[in-house]
KEKE-3310 file (N, C-alpha, C; in steps of 0.2 Angstrom, whole numbers, plus 5000, padded with zeros to 4 digits):
npx = (5416:5420:5435:5437:5429:5414:5406:5393:5385:5385:5380:5367:5362:5362:5353:5342:5339:5338:5352:5353:5347:5355:5365:5381:5394:5405:5416:5428:5423:5423:5409:5404:5403:5405:5416:5410:5417:5424:5414:5408:5419:5422:5410:5411:5422:5417:5416:5428:5430:5431:5444:5461:5467:5480:5495:5503:5497:5502:5500:5492:5502:5511:5504:5501:5515:5517:5508:5514:5526:5536:5546:5538:5541:5544:5532:5520:5506:5491:5479:5470:5478:5481:5485:5498:5503:5505:5513:5526:5533:5534:5542:5554:5559:5561:5570:5567:5553:5546:5531:5518:5506:5490:5485:5482:5478:5482:5496:5503:5498:5502:5516:5517:5514:5525:5535:5543:5555:5554:5553:5542:5541:5532:5527:5521:5508:5502:5488:5486:5492:5484:5487:5498:5513:5529:5542:5557:5557:5551:5561:5571:5566:5566:5579:5589:5603:5608:5623:5636:5635:5624:5625:5620:5620:5620:5614:5614:5601:5593:5579:5574:5564:5550:5533:5522:5507:5499:5488:5485:5476:5467:5466:5467:5477:5491:5507:5517:5524:5537:5541:5539:5549:5560:5560:5561:5574:5582:5579:5585:5598:5600:5598:5584:5569:5557:5540:5527:5511:5499:5485:5474:5479:5474:5466:5474:5484:5496:5505:5510:5523:5526:5533:5546:5552:5560:5573:5577:5583:5577:5564:5547:5531:5514:5498:5480:5466:5453:5447:5446:5441:5430:5430:5429:5424:5429:5443:5458:5474:5491:5509:5524:5541:5558:5570:5580:5574:5564:5564:5565:5553:5544:5547:5540:5527:5511:5503:5490:5482:5475:5460:5453:5443:5446:5459:5456:5447:5456:5464:5455:5451:5462:5464:5453:5450:5439:5430:5439:5441:5427:5425:5435:5430:5417:5420:5427:5416:5407:5415:5417:5404:5402:5412:5408:5395:5399:5407:5398:5390:5398:5405:5420:5433:5446:5456:5456:5464:5459:5445:5437:5433:5439:5431:5430:5422:5414:5402:5403:5401:5387:5382:5386:5379:5366:5365:5367:5356:5347:5351:5363:5379:5394:5412:5418:5431:5438:5445:5457:5474:5480:5470:5454:5438:5431:5431:5426:5426:5420:5415:5415:5401:5388:5378:5365:5366:5375:5368:5358:5366:5373:5362:5358:5369:5372:5361:5364:5377:5380:5380)
npy = (5537:5535:5537:5531:5520:5522:5533:5538:5549:5554:5542:5542:5554:5550:5539:5542:5537:5539:5544:5537:5525:5518:5504:5502:5493:5497:5503:5499:5498:5496:5487:5488:5501:5518:5518:5518:5525:5534:5542:5548:5555:5564:5572:5577:5586:5596:5609:5614:5618:5631:5634:5633:5617:5606:5609:5599:5587:5583:5577:5566:5559:5556:5547:5537:5532:5527:5517:5507:5506:5515:5529:5544:5555:5550:5548:5554:5562:5562:5569:5558:5543:5546:5559:5557:5549:5557:5566:5560:5556:5569:5575:5567:5566:5555:5547:5536:5525:5511:5502:5491:5483:5476:5490:5501:5516:5529:5530:5530:5541:5551:5551:5554:5568:5575:5579:5579:5572:5561:5544:5530:5513:5500:5486:5471:5461:5444:5437:5423:5419:5424:5437:5438:5443:5439:5439:5438:5441:5454:5461:5460:5467:5480:5483:5477:5467:5452:5446:5434:5427:5435:5448:5464:5474:5491:5499:5511:5510:5506:5507:5520:5521:5512:5506:5497:5489:5481:5471:5470:5481:5481:5467:5459:5451:5446:5448:5439:5444:5440:5439:5453:5459:5453:5459:5472:5472:5470:5482:5491:5488:5492:5505:5510:5517:5509:5510:5504:5502:5500:5500:5491:5482:5480:5469:5459:5460:5454:5453:5465:5477:5488:5491:5488:5499:5507:5500:5501:5511:5514:5510:5514:5515:5517:5520:5519:5526:5526:5515:5502:5508:5514:5528:5536:5548:5557:5558:5553:5547:5540:5540:5531:5535:5533:5540:5547:5554:5561:5575:5580:5576:5583:5596:5598:5596:5602:5613:5609:5600:5589:5589:5595:5586:5574:5571:5569:5558:5548:5545:5539:5528:5519:5514:5506:5492:5482:5486:5483:5469:5464:5468:5460:5448:5449:5451:5439:5429:5434:5434:5421:5417:5424:5419:5405:5406:5412:5402:5391:5396:5395:5406:5415:5420:5429:5423:5432:5442:5454:5465:5463:5457:5452:5449:5438:5438:5436:5443:5454:5469:5470:5466:5475:5487:5483:5480:5493:5500:5495:5501:5496:5497:5492:5489:5494:5488:5490:5502:5500:5499:5485:5477:5472:5474:5463:5462:5463:5472:5469:5474:5468:5467:5470:5456:5457:5465:5458:5447:5452:5456:5445:5437:5444:5445:5432:5429:5436:5433:5420:5402)
npz = (5413:5430:5438:5450:5462:5473:5471:5475:5473:5460:5454:5460:5454:5440:5440:5447:5459:5477:5487:5499:5496:5488:5486:5489:5483:5476:5483:5495:5509:5527:5533:5546:5549:5556:5569:5586:5597:5590:5584:5596:5601:5591:5592:5604:5602:5593:5597:5596:5583:5578:5580:5573:5567:5574:5566:5559:5564:5576:5589:5586:5578:5587:5595:5586:5584:5597:5597:5588:5593:5588:5584:5586:5578:5566:5559:5548:5545:5534:5523:5521:5514:5501:5499:5504:5495:5484:5489:5492:5479:5475:5484:5485:5473:5462:5449:5441:5442:5448:5445:5449:5438:5436:5448:5461:5454:5457:5460:5449:5443:5452:5451:5438:5437:5442:5434:5418:5417:5425:5424:5421:5425:5421:5429:5424:5430:5429:5423:5422:5433:5444:5446:5455:5463:5460:5471:5468:5454:5454:5461:5452:5442:5448:5446:5453:5451:5455:5462:5466:5483:5487:5484:5478:5463:5457:5443:5429:5425:5435:5446:5457:5465:5470:5470:5480:5483:5496:5505:5487:5477:5463:5465:5477:5481:5491:5497:5509:5525:5526:5512:5508:5515:5510:5497:5502:5508:5497:5490:5498:5496:5483:5483:5482:5485:5493:5493:5502:5502:5513:5514:5516:5525:5538:5539:5539:5549:5554:5544:5541:5538:5545:5557:5553:5547:5554:5553:5541:5529:5517:5516:5516:5523:5520:5526:5527:5536:5532:5526:5534:5545:5541:5537:5526:5521:5530:5528:5532:5535:5536:5536:5538:5540:5535:5547:5540:5529:5534:5536:5524:5517:5525:5522:5510:5514:5516:5528:5540:5534:5539:5547:5563:5568:5561:5566:5580:5579:5573:5584:5592:5585:5583:5595:5598:5602:5603:5592:5582:5583:5581:5568:5561:5564:5558:5544:5541:5542:5532:5520:5518:5515:5503:5495:5494:5488:5476:5470:5470:5460:5449:5446:5441:5452:5460:5473:5489:5501:5506:5509:5498:5481:5465:5451:5436:5421:5406:5405:5412:5409:5405:5417:5426:5422:5423:5437:5441:5437:5446:5457:5463:5466:5458:5456:5440:5432:5420:5418:5424:5422:5414:5416:5408:5400:5406:5420:5436:5452:5468:5484:5501:5510:5523:5530:5525:5514:5506:5503:5495:5484:5480:5475:5464:5456:5454:5446:5435:5431:5433:5430)
capx = (5417:5424:5442:5437:5422:5412:5403:5385:5382:5384:5375:5360:5360:5361:5348:5336:5338:5340:5358:5352:5344:5360:5370:5388:5399:5411:5421:5429:5423:5420:5402:5403:5402:5410:5417:5406:5421:5426:5408:5408:5425:5421:5405:5414:5426:5414:5417:5435:5431:5433:5451:5465:5470:5487:5497:5505:5494:5508:5497:5490:5508:5515:5500:5503:5521:5516:5504:5518:5533:5540:5547:5532:5544:5544:5525:5517:5498:5489:5472:5469:5484:5482:5489:5505:5505:5507:5519:5532:5537:5536:5548:5560:5561:5564:5571:5564:5549:5543:5524:5515:5500:5485:5486:5479:5480:5485:5503:5506:5496:5506:5522:5517:5514:5531:5540:5545:5561:5553:5551:5538:5542:5526:5528:5515:5506:5499:5481:5486:5495:5480:5490:5502:5519:5535:5547:5563:5555:5550:5568:5575:5563:5569:5586:5594:5606:5611:5629:5637:5634:5618:5627:5617:5623:5616:5616:5610:5594:5590:5574:5576:5558:5545:5527:5519:5501:5499:5486:5485:5470:5460:5466:5466:5483:5495:5513:5518:5529:5544:5542:5540:5555:5565:5560:5564:5581:5585:5578:5590:5605:5601:5596:5578:5564:5551:5534:5522:5504:5495:5478:5470:5483:5471:5462:5479:5489:5502:5509:5512:5530:5527:5538:5553:5554:5566:5579:5578:5582:5574:5557:5542:5525:5508:5492:5474:5461:5447:5444:5445:5437:5424:5430:5431:5422:5433:5450:5463:5479:5497:5515:5530:5546:5565:5572:5584:5571:5558:5564:5564:5546:5540:5548:5535:5520:5507:5500:5483:5478:5471:5456:5453:5439:5449:5464:5453:5445:5462:5467:5450:5450:5468:5464:5447:5451:5432:5428:5444:5439:5421:5426:5438:5425:5412:5423:5428:5410:5404:5419:5415:5397:5403:5416:5404:5390:5402:5409:5392:5387:5402:5408:5427:5435:5453:5456:5458:5465:5456:5438:5434:5435:5440:5428:5431:5416:5412:5396:5404:5398:5380:5380:5387:5374:5359:5365:5367:5349:5343:5354:5368:5385:5400:5417:5420:5438:5440:5450:5463:5479:5482:5463:5450:5431:5428:5433:5422:5428:5415:5417:5411:5397:5384:5375:5359:5368:5378:5363:5355:5371:5374:5356:5357:5375:5372:5356:5367:5384:5381:5380)
capy = (5532:5538:5534:5526:5518:5525:5540:5537:5556:5553:5537:5545:5559:5546:5534:5545:5533:5543:5541:5533:5519:5515:5499:5503:5488:5499:5506:5493:5501:5491:5487:5489:5508:5522:5516:5522:5529:5540:5547:5551:5560:5570:5576:5581:5591:5600:5615:5616:5619:5638:5635:5629:5610:5606:5610:5593:5582:5581:5573:5560:5556:5553:5541:5531:5530:5523:5510:5503:5506:5519:5536:5548:5560:5547:5547:5560:5561:5566:5570:5551:5541:5548:5565:5555:5546:5562:5570:5556:5558:5576:5577:5563:5567:5549:5548:5530:5522:5504:5501:5485:5484:5482:5492:5508:5521:5536:5529:5532:5548:5555:5551:5558:5575:5578:5581:5575:5568:5555:5538:5525:5507:5496:5478:5468:5455:5440:5435:5416:5418:5427:5443:5437:5446:5435:5443:5438:5445:5461:5463:5460:5473:5486:5484:5473:5462:5448:5442:5429:5429:5439:5455:5467:5480:5497:5501:5517:5508:5504:5511:5522:5521:5507:5506:5490:5489:5475:5468:5474:5484:5478:5460:5456:5447:5448:5445:5438:5449:5438:5441:5460:5461:5451:5465:5478:5471:5471:5489:5495:5487:5495:5512:5511:5518:5505:5512:5499:5504:5495:5502:5485:5477:5479:5463:5453:5464:5450:5453:5472:5479:5495:5491:5487:5505:5510:5497:5501:5518:5514:5507:5518:5512:5521:5517:5523:5524:5526:5508:5498:5511:5517:5535:5539:5555:5561:5558:5552:5542:5542:5536:5530:5536:5533:5547:5551:5558:5564:5582:5582:5575:5588:5602:5598:5595:5608:5612:5609:5596:5585:5593:5593:5580:5568:5570:5565:5551:5544:5543:5535:5521:5515:5511:5503:5485:5479:5487:5479:5462:5463:5469:5455:5442:5450:5450:5432:5426:5437:5432:5414:5417:5426:5414:5399:5408:5413:5395:5387:5398:5395:5413:5415:5425:5428:5423:5439:5443:5460:5465:5464:5452:5453:5443:5438:5436:5440:5446:5460:5475:5470:5465:5482:5491:5480:5482:5501:5502:5493:5505:5492:5499:5488:5493:5493:5488:5491:5507:5498:5497:5478:5473:5474:5475:5457:5461:5467:5471:5470:5474:5463:5472:5467:5450:5459:5468:5453:5442:5455:5457:5438:5435:5448:5444:5425:5429:5440:5430:5413:5397)
capz = (5418:5435:5440:5456:5465:5479:5469:5476:5471:5452:5453:5461:5448:5434:5441:5450:5465:5482:5489:5505:5494:5484:5489:5486:5483:5472:5487:5499:5516:5532:5534:5553:5550:5560:5576:5591:5600:5586:5584:5602:5602:5587:5594:5610:5600:5588:5600:5594:5576:5577:5580:5568:5570:5574:5559:5556:5568:5581:5594:5582:5575:5593:5597:5581:5585:5603:5595:5584:5595:5583:5585:5583:5573:5559:5557:5545:5544:5528:5521:5517:5512:5494:5500:5505:5488:5479:5492:5491:5473:5474:5489:5484:5466:5459:5441:5438:5447:5446:5448:5447:5435:5439:5455:5463:5449:5460:5461:5442:5442:5457:5448:5431:5437:5445:5429:5412:5418:5428:5420:5425:5422:5423:5431:5422:5433:5424:5425:5423:5440:5448:5447:5460:5462:5462:5474:5464:5448:5456:5463:5446:5439:5452:5444:5457:5448:5460:5461:5471:5490:5489:5483:5472:5460:5455:5436:5427:5423:5441:5448:5463:5469:5468:5474:5481:5487:5499:5499:5481:5475:5464:5465:5484:5482:5496:5499:5516:5527:5524:5505:5507:5518:5505:5492:5505:5509:5490:5488:5502:5493:5476:5485:5479:5490:5492:5496:5503:5504:5518:5515:5518:5529:5544:5539:5540:5552:5555:5538:5540:5539:5547:5562:5550:5544:5558:5552:5533:5527:5510:5517:5518:5524:5521:5528:5527:5541:5529:5523:5539:5550:5538:5538:5520:5521:5534:5525:5537:5533:5539:5533:5543:5535:5538:5549:5536:5524:5537:5536:5517:5516:5529:5518:5505:5516:5517:5535:5542:5529:5542:5551:5570:5570:5559:5571:5586:5577:5572:5590:5595:5582:5584:5602:5599:5601:5602:5585:5577:5584:5578:5561:5558:5564:5553:5538:5540:5540:5526:5515:5517:5512:5496:5491:5493:5483:5469:5468:5468:5454:5444:5444:5442:5456:5463:5481:5491:5508:5508:5510:5491:5477:5458:5447:5429:5418:5400:5406:5416:5407:5406:5424:5429:5420:5426:5444:5443:5436:5452:5463:5466:5462:5459:5452:5434:5432:5413:5417:5427:5417:5415:5416:5403:5402:5409:5427:5441:5459:5473:5491:5506:5515:5528:5528:5522:5508:5503:5501:5489:5479:5477:5472:5458:5452:5451:5441:5429:5428:5435:5425)
cpx = (5421:5430:5441:5430:5420:5408:5396:5382:5380:5379:5368:5357:5358:5354:5341:5335:5341:5347:5358:5349:5349:5364:5376:5393:5405:5417:5421:5429:5420:5413:5400:5401:5407:5410:5413:5411:5423:5420:5408:5413:5424:5415:5407:5419:5424:5415:5424:5436:5432:5441:5455:5466:5477:5490:5499:5503:5499:5505:5496:5497:5511:5511:5501:5510:5521:5513:5509:5525:5538:5541:5541:5535:5544:5538:5523:5510:5496:5481:5470:5477:5486:5486:5497:5508:5508:5513:5525:5536:5539:5542:5554:5563:5564:5565:5567:5560:5546:5536:5521:5508:5496:5487:5482:5482:5483:5493:5506:5504:5500:5513:5522:5517:5520:5535:5541:5551:5560:5551:5548:5539:5536:5528:5522:5514:5501:5493:5481:5489:5491:5483:5495:5509:5524:5540:5554:5562:5555:5557:5572:5572:5565:5576:5591:5597:5610:5618:5630:5636:5629:5620:5623:5621:5618:5618:5612:5603:5590:5584:5576:5569:5553:5539:5524:5513:5500:5494:5485:5477:5471:5460:5465:5472:5487:5501:5514:5523:5536:5546:5543:5547:5561:5566:5563:5571:5585:5585:5583:5597:5606:5599:5590:5573:5558:5545:5529:5516:5500:5488:5473:5473:5479:5467:5467:5485:5496:5507:5512:5520:5531:5532:5545:5556:5560:5573:5581:5577:5579:5567:5552:5535:5519:5502:5486:5469:5454:5443:5442:5440:5431:5424:5432:5430:5426:5440:5455:5468:5486:5503:5520:5536:5553:5567:5576:5581:5565:5558:5563:5557:5542:5541:5542:5528:5517:5504:5493:5479:5473:5467:5455:5449:5442:5455:5461:5450:5450:5464:5462:5450:5456:5468:5457:5447:5444:5430:5433:5442:5432:5421:5429:5433:5420:5414:5424:5422:5407:5409:5418:5409:5398:5406:5412:5398:5393:5404:5403:5389:5391:5405:5415:5429:5442:5453:5459:5459:5462:5449:5435:5437:5435:5437:5430:5425:5415:5406:5396:5400:5391:5378:5381:5381:5367:5359:5364:5359:5345:5346:5359:5374:5391:5406:5419:5427:5441:5445:5456:5468:5481:5475:5459:5442:5427:5429:5428:5425:5422:5417:5412:5407:5393:5381:5369:5360:5371:5373:5359:5360:5372:5368:5356:5363:5375:5367:5360:5373:5385:5380:5373)
cpy = (5535:5534:5529:5524:5523:5532:5539:5544:5556:5548:5539:5549:5555:5542:5537:5542:5537:5539:5536:5526:5515:5510:5500:5498:5490:5501:5501:5496:5496:5492:5488:5496:5511:5520:5521:5527:5535:5545:5551:5557:5565:5574:5580:5587:5596:5608:5618:5618:5627:5639:5631:5622:5611:5605:5603:5587:5579:5576:5566:5556:5553:5547:5535:5528:5525:5516:5505:5503:5509:5526:5540:5553:5557:5546:5554:5558:5565:5566:5564:5549:5544:5554:5563:5552:5551:5566:5566:5557:5565:5578:5574:5563:5561:5550:5542:5526:5516:5504:5495:5487:5477:5483:5498:5513:5527:5535:5532:5539:5553:5556:5555:5565:5579:5581:5577:5571:5562:5549:5533:5518:5503:5488:5475:5461:5451:5437:5427:5414:5422:5434:5443:5440:5441:5440:5444:5442:5452:5464:5464:5466:5480:5488:5481:5467:5458:5445:5437:5432:5434:5447:5458:5473:5485:5499:5508:5516:5506:5509:5514:5524:5515:5507:5498:5490:5482:5475:5472:5475:5485:5470:5456:5451:5450:5445:5444:5443:5447:5440:5449:5462:5458:5457:5471:5478:5473:5479:5493:5494:5491:5503:5514:5512:5514:5508:5507:5502:5499:5497:5497:5480:5476:5472:5457:5457:5460:5451:5460:5472:5485:5496:5491:5493:5508:5506:5497:5508:5519:5511:5513:5514:5517:5517:5522:5521:5524:5520:5504:5501:5515:5525:5539:5546:5560:5562:5558:5546:5544:5537:5536:5530:5535:5540:5551:5555:5562:5572:5584:5581:5581:5595:5603:5597:5601:5607:5612:5605:5591:5589:5590:5587:5574:5566:5566:5558:5546:5541:5538:5528:5517:5511:5507:5496:5481:5480:5483:5471:5460:5463:5463:5448:5443:5448:5443:5428:5428:5435:5425:5413:5419:5421:5407:5401:5409:5406:5391:5389:5398:5401:5413:5421:5424:5428:5429:5438:5450:5459:5466:5458:5454:5447:5444:5435:5440:5444:5452:5466:5475:5469:5472:5487:5489:5482:5489:5503:5500:5497:5501:5494:5494:5491:5490:5493:5489:5497:5506:5496:5489:5474:5475:5474:5468:5456:5466:5466:5473:5470:5469:5468:5468:5461:5452:5461:5463:5448:5445:5455:5450:5435:5438:5446:5437:5425:5431:5436:5423:5408:5397)
cpz = (5423:5436:5445:5458:5470:5477:5469:5473:5464:5451:5454:5456:5442:5434:5443:5457:5471:5485:5494:5503:5490:5488:5486:5488:5479:5476:5493:5506:5521:5534:5541:5554:5554:5567:5581:5595:5596:5585:5590:5603:5597:5589:5600:5608:5594:5591:5598:5587:5574:5577:5575:5571:5571:5567:5555:5561:5573:5586:5591:5580:5581:5595:5592:5582:5592:5601:5592:5587:5591:5586:5582:5578:5566:5556:5554:5543:5538:5528:5517:5515:5505:5495:5500:5498:5484:5482:5491:5485:5472:5478:5487:5477:5462:5451:5438:5443:5444:5449:5445:5443:5434:5446:5456:5458:5451:5460:5454:5441:5446:5454:5441:5431:5440:5440:5424:5413:5421:5424:5424:5421:5425:5424:5430:5426:5429:5427:5426:5430:5445:5450:5453:5458:5465:5465:5470:5458:5449:5458:5457:5442:5442:5449:5448:5454:5454:5458:5466:5478:5491:5487:5477:5469:5458:5448:5435:5426:5429:5443:5455:5467:5466:5473:5474:5486:5490:5505:5493:5479:5467:5465:5472:5485:5487:5496:5506:5518:5525:5517:5504:5510:5514:5500:5495:5506:5502:5488:5492:5498:5486:5477:5481:5485:5488:5496:5496:5506:5507:5519:5518:5522:5536:5545:5539:5543:5553:5550:5537:5541:5542:5553:5559:5547:5547:5556:5545:5531:5520:5510:5519:5518:5525:5523:5528:5533:5538:5527:5529:5544:5548:5539:5532:5519:5525:5532:5530:5535:5536:5535:5539:5538:5539:5541:5545:5531:5527:5535:5528:5515:5519:5525:5513:5507:5518:5525:5535:5537:5532:5548:5558:5571:5567:5564:5577:5584:5576:5579:5593:5592:5583:5590:5603:5597:5600:5595:5580:5577:5581:5571:5558:5558:5558:5546:5536:5538:5533:5520:5513:5513:5505:5492:5489:5488:5476:5466:5466:5462:5448:5441:5446:5447:5458:5470:5483:5499:5511:5508:5503:5487:5469:5455:5440:5426:5411:5400:5410:5415:5407:5413:5428:5428:5423:5433:5445:5442:5442:5459:5467:5462:5464:5455:5445:5433:5425:5413:5421:5422:5419:5416:5410:5405:5405:5416:5431:5448:5463:5480:5495:5510:5520:5525:5523:5515:5503:5500:5495:5483:5476:5473:5465:5453:5450:5445:5434:5426:5430:5429:5421)
residu = (MET:THR:GLU:HIS:GLY:GLY:ASN:ILE:TYR:ALA:ALA:SER:GLN:LYS:THR:GLY:ILE:PRO:GLN:ASP:LYS:ILE:LEU:ASP:PHE:SER:ALA:SER:ILE:ASN:PRO:CYS:GLY:VAL:PRO:ARG:GLN:ALA:SER:LEU:LEU:MET:LYS:ARG:HIS:ILE:LYS:ASP:LEU:PRO:HIS:TYR:PRO:GLU:PRO:PHE:SER:GLU:GLN:LEU:SER:ARG:TYR:ILE:GLY:GLN:CYS:PHE:GLY:LEU:ASP:GLY:GLU:SER:VAL:ILE:CYS:GLY:ASN:GLY:SER:THR:GLU:LEU:ILE:TYR:LEU:ILE:PRO:ARG:ALA:LEU:LYS:PRO:ARG:LYS:VAL:LEU:ILE:PRO:MET:PRO:THR:PHE:SER:GLU:TYR:GLU:LYS:ALA:CYS:SER:ILE:THR:GLY:ALA:SER:LEU:ARG:ILE:THR:ARG:TYR:GLU:LEU:LYS:PRO:GLU:ASN:ASN:PHE:ALA:ILE:ASP:PRO:ASP:ASP:PHE:ILE:HIS:ALA:MET:GLY:GLY:LYS:ARG:LYS:LYS:ARG:GLY:ILE:PHE:THR:VAL:SER:SER:ARG:SER:CYS:ASN:MET:ALA:PHE:LEU:CYS:ASN:PRO:ASN:ASN:PRO:THR:GLY:GLN:MET:LEU:SER:LYS:ALA:LYS:VAL:MET:ARG:ILE:ALA:ALA:ALA:ALA:GLN:LYS:VAL:ARG:CYS:TYR:LEU:VAL:VAL:ASP:GLU:ALA:PHE:ILE:ASP:TYR:CYS:PRO:GLU:ASP:SER:VAL:ILE:ARG:GLU:VAL:ARG:ASP:ASN:PRO:TYR:LEU:ILE:VAL:ILE:ARG:SER:MET:THR:LYS:PHE:TYR:ALA:LEU:SER:GLY:LEU:ARG:ILE:GLY:TYR:GLY:VAL:PHE:PRO:ARG:SER:ILE:VAL:ASP:THR:ILE:ARG:GLN:TYR:LYS:GLU:PRO:TRP:THR:VAL:ASN:THR:LEU:ALA:GLN:LYS:ALA:GLY:ILE:ALA:VAL:LEU:GLY:ASP:LYS:PRO:TYR:GLN:LYS:THR:SER:LEU:LYS:THR:MET:ARG:GLN:GLU:LYS:LEU:PHE:ILE:GLU:LYS:SER:LEU:MET:ASN:ALA:GLY:ILE:ASP:PHE:ILE:PRO:SER:ARG:ALA:ASN:PHE:TYR:LEU:LEU:ARG:THR:LYS:LYS:ALA:GLN:GLY:ALA:ILE:ALA:ALA:LEU:GLU:ARG:LYS:GLY:ILE:LEU:VAL:ARG:ASN:CYS:SER:ASN:PHE:ILE:GLY:LEU:ASP:ASP:THR:TYR:ILE:ARG:LEU:ALA:VAL:ARG:SER:LYS:LYS:GLU:ASN:LEU:ILE:LEU:MET:LYS:GLU:ILE:ILE:LYS:LEU:CYS:GLY:ARG)
# end
């Protein structure tokens, strides 16, 4: 079983179905496809490929800073946000890290390879609460012991780094901006770096905390352009860091990890307001269709603020296998820590694709 979804190549080999005939609901990618402005800009810059790209995506970093009213020097771009997930613990060398479960598996993997002295504390999310995070409980798990008048103390057992995926993958659950800021304020008081992964925040941008990094020396926000802008194959992401640690992070950052076309596409998509507007409208419509279809069929799912849903059904493994034989991929969630073999994650795709999936999954998992 693969660690992640989106491997149409392995699925094609296994089933004999051509790659272009596979319907991939296992990776949560915008069904609107690559933005036209990005395609045009990349074609225009094909001629630049004989030359090295900017070593640290300086122009793109400045542009991202302008988009969010931030200092471009605080922005670091990566080969997808996954590069930054591995870079952060390697550079900051935390001794104890808090990670919710279930969540994106690369957080724990990135921390695990930094050295034997790093301890990982798993914060277990409860299925009976739809895997929602309670901010006060999370703060307590970080090691923030509240005294009178809102004062927090730091103990030898406190974490000095915590990861928070918001909206969370694979559950789709999201904390409001106010709740994330409450956690961030507590993290600052106990001197714990809070890494907020906003890979899917483009679907609910009002709850982003990216602009708050400048006021909190312990808040880090990372983002992906591969999900919302359908650029997974190009690999482009970025992080916003407190100025106090930017130099430390850069010391561990390899040069030239973001290629020339990815840098140009990044600038194009961030300014593409029509694409953003169309994507949000499409997602609202298709999510309503999927939710209604699942509810009518009696299939249990967790409400989601992202472009995917986590389903609970005892028929999960049979359904996954049956769908794969037809060239339809969904995410088998049994290898997420905190989930078992009764969970399926499925992405929201185009109307035509969603109709096909709902017809099949209702047949396999419905009443």
